[in-house]
C-alpha positions, 0 to 999 in steps of 0.5 A: 788792695788785698785784704788780710784776715787776723787768722791769715796774719796770726798764720804768718807770724806763727811761721816766722823765725824771730832772730835777735838784732846785732847789739853792736853800735852802728859804724862809720864806714870806711872809717871803722872797716875792720870792725865790719870786717870781724863780722864777715865769715867763710862758709864751707859745705862739701865742696862749696866754699863762700862767704857769709855774714854774722848778723846777731850776737847769738851767732846768725849767719846769712849766706848764699844757699848755693854754698851749702852742700846737701850731703854736708853740714856746713863749717864757719870759719870765723875772721880769727881763724876758728872753724865752727859747725853750723846748723842750718835753720832756713834755706830758700834755693830759688832766692839763694839765701840761707840762714845759719846758726853758730853754737854759743853767743857773744859773737862780733856782728854787724845789723841789718837795715831793716825797712825800705832799701837803699836808694839807687846811687846810694854808697855801699861796701862789698867785703871780699875775703881771701880764702885761706887754708885751715887755721889761718886768718881771713884776708878781707879786703873792702870795695866801695861802690853804689846802688846801680839799681834794682832788677826783678827777674823770674818774679824775684827782685835784685840789687845791682852794684858796681863795687868790685866782688871777688870770686869766693864772696858769694853769700857775703854782705853789702853794707851801707855806710853805718855798716848795716847789711843791705844785701847778701851777694849772690852773683857776680857777671863775667863776660864781654861787655860787662864790668863790675857787675854784681847782684845781691838779694835786698834784706826785704827779699831775704826776710820774705824768702826765710820767713824771718823777723828781726827783733 
């Protein structure tokens, strides 16, 4: 048992970034897949290109840290094809996750699953973006899979899934049946003896790495 003093708790709270949760109603996947796709975006920074997901009406975006270039600010392409500059609020290279913020408000978004991570065997959905040229809409697809289990590597916990994940979809979401984000995709394993093996950072680990709290 680790004892935490009130001063330590206050310090942790002061260091937290409070992010409003998406106000949209929960979804019923796969029937309402088109609504979920509206919240998935393309993140481009320098030569890096990947995916992300809008998790608040006020334009907060979760993505993979490796999608961001130190030299160039990220540009986010919405499902409509509109491109907007984004500010990097938090980034954790070790966990490979980052939080961005878009200008304005009123964005299509999906909620995050707060609390315990889904159990092994739970259904989930991975969003795979078709990365297109300037001004074109994103042709996204959704693949269904399950939580294969969890792995701890270098002290960090990852969700493993058998859902099909395409190249370019790193930074995108894994969604549960209610359309809530349960993890951010950071790695796809290729090679002999491996098939359909993807890894994501669970939401609880995202919270810890980026020091965010959901409002």
